[in-house]
C-alpha positions as CSV (number, residue, x, y, z in Angstrom):
1,M,-5.3,45.7,35.3
2,K,-7.1,47.6,32.6
3,K,-4.3,47.1,30.1
4,Q,-4.2,43.4,30.8
5,R,-8.0,43.1,30.2
6,V,-7.6,44.9,26.9
7,N,-4.8,42.6,25.9
8,E,-7.0,39.6,26.8
9,K,-9.9,41.0,24.7
10,E,-7.6,41.6,21.8
11,M,-6.2,38.1,22.0
12,M,-9.7,36.7,22.0
13,T,-10.7,38.8,19.0
14,M,-7.5,37.7,17.2
15,K,-8.3,34.0,18.0
16,T,-11.9,34.5,16.7
17,K,-10.5,36.0,13.5
18,E,-8.0,33.2,13.1
19,K,-10.7,30.5,13.5
20,K,-12.5,31.9,10.5
21,S,-9.4,31.8,8.2
22,L,-8.6,29.0,5.7
23,N,-5.4,28.4,7.6
24,Y,-7.3,27.5,10.8
25,Y,-9.6,25.0,9.1
26,M,-6.8,23.4,7.1
27,R,-4.7,23.0,10.2
28,A,-7.6,21.6,12.2
29,L,-8.5,19.1,9.4
30,H,-4.8,18.2,8.9
31,R,-4.5,17.4,12.6
32,D,-7.7,15.4,12.9
33,I,-7.3,13.4,9.7
34,G,-3.7,12.9,10.5
35,F,-4.5,11.2,13.8
36,L,-7.2,9.1,12.1
37,V,-4.8,8.0,9.4
38,V,-1.9,7.0,11.8
39,G,-3.3,3.5,12.6
40,I,-4.2,2.8,9.0
41,T,-0.8,3.9,7.9
42,L,1.0,1.5,10.3
43,V,-1.0,-1.4,8.8
44,F,-0.2,-0.3,5.2
45,C,3.5,0.1,6.2
46,V,3.7,-3.5,7.4
47,S,1.8,-4.7,4.3
48,G,4.1,-2.7,2.0
49,I,7.3,-4.0,3.7
50,L,6.0,-7.6,3.3
51,L,5.3,-7.0,-0.4
52,I,8.9,-5.8,-0.9
53,F,10.1,-9.2,0.1
54,R,7.4,-11.2,-1.8
55,D,10.0,-12.8,-4.1
56,T,11.8,-14.2,-1.1
57,D,10.8,-16.8,1.5
58,L,10.7,-14.4,4.4
59,L,8.1,-15.6,6.9
60,K,6.7,-18.1,4.4
61,K,5.9,-21.7,5.2
62,E,5.8,-24.6,2.8
63,R,2.4,-26.1,2.1
64,I,1.6,-29.2,-0.1
65,I,-1.3,-28.6,-2.4
66,V,-3.2,-31.3,-4.3
67,R,-5.7,-30.3,-7.0
68,T,-7.4,-31.9,-9.9
69,L,-7.2,-30.1,-13.3
70,S,-8.5,-30.9,-16.7
71,P,-6.6,-33.7,-18.4
72,N,-4.2,-33.1,-21.3
73,M,-3.4,-29.5,-20.5
74,T,-0.4,-27.6,-22.0
75,S,2.2,-26.2,-19.7
76,S,0.9,-22.6,-20.2
77,D,-2.6,-23.8,-19.3
78,I,-1.3,-25.5,-16.2
79,G,0.4,-22.3,-15.2
80,K,-2.8,-20.3,-15.6
81,A,-4.9,-22.8,-13.7
82,L,-2.5,-22.9,-10.8
83,H,-1.8,-19.1,-10.9
84,M,1.8,-19.6,-11.5
85,R,3.2,-17.0,-13.9
86,N,6.5,-18.5,-14.7
87,L,5.7,-22.2,-14.7
88,K,8.6,-24.1,-16.4
89,V,8.4,-27.7,-17.3
90,I,11.5,-29.6,-16.1
91,K,10.8,-32.9,-17.8
92,E,8.0,-35.2,-19.1
93,E,8.0,-38.9,-18.4
94,G,5.1,-40.7,-19.9
95,D,1.9,-39.0,-18.9
96,V,3.6,-37.1,-16.0
97,V,4.7,-33.6,-16.3
98,Y,7.3,-32.4,-13.8
99,F,7.6,-28.7,-13.1
100,E,9.4,-26.8,-10.3
101,N,8.0,-28.1,-7.0
102,G,5.3,-30.3,-8.5
103,T,3.8,-32.7,-10.9
104,Y,0.8,-33.0,-13.3
105,D,-0.7,-36.2,-14.6
106,K,-2.0,-35.7,-18.2
107,V,-4.4,-38.7,-18.0
108,N,-6.5,-37.8,-14.9
109,G,-5.4,-34.2,-14.3
110,S,-4.2,-34.8,-10.7
111,T,-1.7,-32.2,-9.7
112,S,0.5,-32.0,-6.6
113,F,2.9,-29.2,-5.8
114,T,4.5,-27.4,-2.8
115,S,3.8,-23.7,-2.4
116,K,5.5,-21.2,0.1
117,E,2.9,-18.9,1.6
118,L,2.6,-16.3,4.3
119,P,0.5,-17.1,7.3
120,S,-3.1,-16.2,6.7
121,F,-3.1,-13.0,8.8
122,L,-0.1,-11.6,6.9
123,S,-1.6,-12.8,3.6
124,K,-4.7,-10.8,4.4
125,L,-2.6,-7.8,5.2
126,N,-1.1,-8.0,1.7
127,T,-4.5,-8.0,0.1
128,I,-4.9,-4.3,1.2
129,H,-2.3,-3.3,-1.3
130,K,-3.6,-5.5,-4.0
131,T,-7.3,-4.6,-3.8
132,P,-9.0,-4.7,-7.3
133,S,-11.7,-2.1,-8.0
134,S,-14.3,-4.9,-8.2
135,N,-13.8,-5.6,-4.5
136,F,-15.8,-3.5,-2.0
137,M,-12.6,-2.9,0.0
138,H,-11.4,-0.6,-2.8
139,W,-13.5,2.1,-1.3
140,F,-11.5,1.9,1.9
141,T,-8.2,2.0,0.0
142,L,-9.4,4.8,-2.2
143,L,-10.5,7.0,0.8
144,Y,-7.2,6.3,2.5
145,G,-5.3,7.4,-0.6
146,V,-7.4,10.6,-0.7
147,A,-6.8,11.2,3.0
148,L,-3.0,10.9,2.4
149,L,-3.3,13.3,-0.6
150,F,-5.1,15.8,1.6
151,L,-2.5,15.5,4.3
152,A,0.3,16.1,1.8
153,V,-1.5,19.2,0.3
154,S,-2.8,20.6,3.6
155,S,0.7,20.6,5.1
156,F,1.4,23.7,3.0
157,W,-1.1,25.6,5.3
158,M,0.9,24.8,8.4
159,Y,3.0,27.9,8.1
160,K,2.4,31.4,6.6
161,V,3.6,31.9,3.1
162,K,6.4,34.4,3.8
163,T,8.1,32.5,6.6
164,K,11.3,30.5,6.4
165,M,9.5,27.3,7.5
166,F,7.1,27.6,4.5
167,T,10.0,28.0,2.2
168,R,11.8,25.1,3.7
169,G,8.7,23.0,3.3
170,I,8.5,23.9,-0.4
171,V,12.2,23.0,-0.8
172,F,11.7,19.6,1.0
173,A,8.6,18.9,-1.1
174,A,10.5,19.6,-4.3
175,V,13.4,17.5,-3.3
176,G,11.0,14.6,-2.4
177,F,9.3,15.0,-5.8
178,V,12.7,14.9,-7.6
179,I,13.8,11.8,-5.7
180,A,10.5,10.0,-6.6
181,A,10.9,11.1,-10.2
182,I,14.5,9.8,-10.4
183,I,13.5,6.4,-8.8
184,I,10.7,6.0,-11.3
185,F,13.0,7.0,-14.2
186,I,15.7,4.6,-13.1
187,S,13.3,1.7,-12.6
188,F,12.2,1.6,-16.3
């Protein structure tokens, strides 16, 4: 019995010492921030997957849009006003300019075109990835990015430095870095 009590006391002392180490705090923060970030990550994943297919019609519905622009605009001005990057004029007949999926009347500026858009909920999801720094939501996305950076760095405190698991973690991190570098290099 006495020996068992001593072992229990030693174990409590060891736990107390471990709680004061940097490893303990990093593991605890990693765990807590990791659980907090899980829900946010799921939303960002769906948003990111949708953005991958933004050049397709996946989940998009056609909508007819009618607007009045300034009269006598050039094709590049029409594209800027309608937020269409690659607006190409197909033909011009009199005062009517025909472009892909729409028309523009030079005299009165009336414009009609069809647009394929995501449902409003999914469109709002995509704005998370495209938040400009002028929007107050950029603080949320910035904090999320910092939390992910912390999770990546704090993962190196999950195992002691001289263990096989730590070495394995370093190897996997290096391989991940090389893969990302290759993908970036190939994409340019």
